[in-house]
Phi, psi and omega in degrees: 000144176217161179222146172268144178296139180293103179211165182274127182237160180288155176306320178297309180303314177296327177297310176295323176294320179293321178294318179296316187295322182266006183257352176291327171276186184291126189285159170289181184294324178228154182284149174270132170251124183239129168232141180195166175290319182222152181210144177226130176259111176278339182196185182284351179238352183240139177217156175225139189224145180225144173082108174055042183293132174228123181235133182227135164217124188050244180263004179257128180230134181236129176241136180198181180270328179217161178202149170233135183225135180242113183286339181289321182256001183053043185257126180238130170239138183210152184205172181061097172067057177278133168237122183243133176241122176229115179045043180089337177290142179235124187237130181234148179190188184273312176219156187231135175229109197211130171259120193291302184294328181281347188052047181228144179158200181219154170225122185278139174054057188272150162243130185236124178244116185288156184315140175065010172065027180271353172204166181208157179210160166222164186191170181284317180212142177249126177254126172277122190239036180115176185304124171063027179230127181231149168230135176235138180260136185047072191242160172231144180220140179202162174255006173286146183285169182303136182097348177237118179243057178300315180212152178221144160269114178262151181199142172289332168221125179238123182245128176242109180251089180292334176296327180248006171067037181223133171246143182235133181237125177255135184054053185264148172213153178254132179247126185237115182045045175082001185245124178292135187234345180202135177232141174210138181290340178210125172215148180228162184206153180286148176255358174206189178287356184279158187280158179200155178287138174149178180287137172270166179306132180292150180241131183230128174221178177213132169215169183276003174275316191238351187076216181294134173235115184242126177231133185233080180290146174239132180254136180239113178271081188296315178202172181297339180242012167225145170207166174215149178231135176251130189246066171290131189224121172256121182245115192304319187272355186229332177125198185256129180250137178245128179223154176210150178228132177239135180238147183215144182218124177232160181307327193250347187207154179203163180175184180202149179228134176221146178211140179228143179210136176216141167276090192289114174289327185285318182261355179054055177200155176280134182230144188209162177218138176226137178218133182227135176218130184219133179232133182207140172267097186288317176227166178311326182247358185243120175241161185225140177223137185219142172207151182215125173231137177208142178227158186291330193203161180300329185267010189298310179291330176299317189275324191240351181260182175260192190291317183298314184293321180294325183280322191262343180274081183251304178247112183269115190283154170223108187216155169225126184231141177238134177239139175231128178248113175260188175282097178084013176206163177216157177223157179218138168229128187218137173243125194211135170205174191225152158261117184262125174272122190261153171241136178299327180270343187216074180307140179254135178286126183285130180284162176288149170273149175248113185217077005255183165237124175245124185230145184225135177217136178215159174228076182289145179261068187273331180231129179293129179091354186258150174256111185246133180228135178234115170236143180211165183203145166232132180219138168255107186268140180225141182209144183290331185232336183265168180292142179225176182156201188250143178225140173229141178207158181219145183214092175275140180220154173223135172242126184234099179303114167285323179228135184213085174235163177301333182256357182198155174211149175221117189225100170279149180217132178235154183195172179220130176246112183242128191230146176221135176241137170238102189261152173286168179309130183212145175257353181257348177237128178292125171086138177273336182235125175222162180215165183204129175229122185225124166284151175225150180211138179212149179227112183256127183215155175187167182229152181233112178252147179223148173213146183261137175202180174231151175219121189049043176086354185260118175296137174209165174240130179249139178249150175229119198233079173285140188219136180231137183222117191244140181226131173229121169227116183298157177285143171212130176295124183238015179296335184269005183261145176289163176242097183275314185218016182271145176211159176286121182287160177295132182283126187201175175293325175292324184289321183290349171259031177236162185279327187241127178280355179256148167274171180074195183229013177271341178233124172237115182301151162282144186207135168211077199217162173218143180249128181240131182217155176225124181238135170234145180227150181237122177253144175293127180293339181267321185249347181079003183285142181281119179262338181199151178208148178218140176221145172225133190210151171202149182260135181241132184254129176269358177202168182292153176264104190269331183280127178238159181299315177237157189295328185277356174284147180269146176297157179266134179253013182292151180257350177209151178273178176295154176281131180246128179227131178222145172203153177162180182149188179272096185284323180206120178055252181252022183253119181243137177221144182216143183214133173224131184229129167250114188244129173274105184287330182293315182265356181051052175219150177283117180283321186198139178213144177217112180236135178212155175223146179214135183235118180225086180287351179172177181302137177080001181234113177207142178218136178227138183219126179220141175229141185224134171220134180213104180270005180277347184246159177232123005291155172300141179249130172214113182221157164233152185225125174231131188213159173178174181214132184209143175289133181260317175222196186298320183244353184265137178232141171251149177224151187191145168212147180215118180243120192229136180264112176292327184291320185265348184056054179208157177277134171271322182209131168230135186214131177217154183192166177224147176231129180240126179244111180258011173094295184264001174201157181214156184227134176236131178234128178204157178221134180228135183229125173213164183280127185265315178225114181265121182253108178294329182282333186210087185300341179290342182263013174305131178260127184249144173257129176237127185229132181250139180245130165219129187222119174251115179256131184247089176055223180260022182266305185201153171242130181246125185116198184249126186271122180272002190300316180299322182292317176300315181296326178286328186266335185236102171307129179086010180287142179242133172280104182269002184250016179293144177242158179278167179289161186292336173217000000 
């Protein structure tokens, strides 16, 4: 044992002396660097320092008034205003008892500041429980900055395990502005965006369908590629719903299963929903896709889903599909049927089942420079009330570009569409076996002119693009053929440059027509971004259109189609405008128009206005829609949407809300009202759904209430979530 005389030494001298004293025995994994005003080495393994002590190893630094270190046990004691920094975390306290390599020990009366200052905590005692693991006794935790005590999580024991991304609080309760708002004997929360097992934030909402709606989901992180979520849900007016979802992911397959069930007190029946989805790569070129959806009754989504679910869930698929990708060809085999959800006021046509559907497509390279396509299909259609049977068709086509230049193109295309039907006994369709063979020809051509210019000192490039598209298909009577999957396509600029105005394969229009269109575009000369475009187009018929969708429809004798005009783009900074018009020149009336403007000058700032009229459908649609998000004061944001039917003089959807961002906590309030069941026979009996949202988010820790973010994103184009929070570390 030896001792140094008690005297002040420079930090550099003490650092070198400490390294020399501790290095003669088996050294630790990394050297210890010691700086202090005074130091005493009691042996080759023990040293003591006083005054402005700084001890460093790797990413750990300890500052204190005094310190004792044993290099053999790697044991450090320090006291009187200890400050410890570990990987950005800052811990202060009265006394430290710590084994450096093991990352174990205690810190008395700690204050804990998480790396980058996104969270902090204090406690009576802190226990180091291994790398990136802390336990605190009688602790408080918050993400509010120093000087703001808006909310705290209190716990008798608080565990922060950054290695496994989980925080746990035992006998925990949350205090918001001094008021306790939630207690739990055990709660856990994520420390980053990664997933973890535990209860998710409860969701509470209220609507006029179900009353109070409380959901307390539990998430089970089974493995990196498996998880499950359980959804116990209490609806005050209906009872308790039990739901669960299981997800799985493997290198060659993935999928999910979800099921919900409730004994509905209001409707006095058992109601349920089942959804199954599976995707799998069976072989390098063979894949499989399967899905099954089923609900107990037609009103399930109206009663238990949101507006999007109620509107979109009409035909629930049950299908099994196999896809094969060959060299230059592909094939598909599918078995498909649906559960169709009906509405008393708006009955839905039940689609045909395909049992099975076999599809083939190839692009052989038989002629250099030509684009050859061969597609074919076999389907066995089944329907409970309509004529059904089997349909086969093949459609080979060849396109040979005569001119293909940056400034011009001429592309003739020829093909044959051959179909054969084998029908079951039917009284509505003549004959059990029918066939149809139709040749098709089209010629697509266009020019592209460019010029460079400037406007208000800004360089731009303008194009002028005339285009002509001719189609010839001879007439063939198809009134004796069934209609399994054909419908009249929506008239648009995309449709007038297609051969067939019908979708599906049961109707092929006769055609002797030409489409003429003119497009101009303006591109930013510096960035190349398209700033504006405008197109005008019209189709001209050289003969009557005799093929109709149904036998009772009259052939069209029009010599020209409606005029189509579209224009729009980013006209100025963040201001976007678009307009589309379908105009009937013969009757001089607007058949359809869609006009919209959008302004988004920055995050949290969006304004949208849209007007739509469509006289091509029955009943006629005429609506306007206004929506937006805007800052009201420094921390308050307002959100709103109003969708109104001018034809019916009624609101279709109204939404309003407020969002408050305090930095370490946020509040969302919103209310939404929309039509749930539209009755044309008795408008007074329209059923509206009114839903109220309220969500309190406490930093990255927990959210209490029902979150309207998904609803706001669907309703307000350009909506920005201004209340997102960072992970706790």
